[in-house]
N, C-alpha and C positions, 0 to 999 in steps of 0.2 A: 194343204200346203200353206205355209205361212207367207207373209209378204217378203220376209227376208230370203226365203227360198225361191219365190216366184220372180222377183225382180231381176236377179242375175240371169235367169233362164230367158226371160223376155228380151233383156238387153243383148244377150249373146246372139239372138236371132235377127237383130237389126243390122243394117249396113253400117259401116264404120262412121260415116258422117252423122247418122242418126244416133249412134252411141255417143259421139262427141256432144251432140245436142242434149242428150239425157244427162251426161256428166255435168255440163254447164248449168243445166236447170237445177240439178240436185245441189250443186255448189251454191247457187243463188238462194235456194230454199233454206239451206243451212245457214247462210249469212243472215237472211231475214229473221230466222228463228233466234239467232244469237243476239241480234240488235234489238229485238222486241223487249220492252221493259216489262216489269211485273204488272199484272192486272190490278187495277184499283177498283175496289168495291164502291158501290153507291154510298154506303155508310161513310167511307173515308172521304169521298168527295163532298159530302154534306157536313162533315165534322166542322165545328166552329161557326156554322151559320145559324145555330140555335133555332132550327126549324122543328116544330113539333106539331104534327097533324094527328088528330084522332081518327078512328075508323069512320065515325059519322061525318066528319069534315071531308074525308076522301070520297065517301059515297055521295055526299051532296055535290061535290065538284064533278064527279063522274056523271051524275044525272044532268047537271047543267051543261056539261060539254056535249053530251049525246042527245040532248033534248030536240035539236033541229036536224038530226040525222035520220034517214037520208033526206037530203034536200032535192028538189026537182032541178034537173039540168037546165041551164040557161040557154 
């Protein structure tokens, strides 16, 4: 059974006040989805910053960041 088929059946089994809550929540979800802008990729966010990292530079930075991990708790 698909979600489109299952949702109405589940909602019909609920008391009226719970059905109203489901309707309100569904409307809120729809509004949130409509107001959400398009996803921006990391490439788009970095465009124009002229950042150029080689694989070796990334690996070196990772080694440096993780060199003290895990530290002993204070």
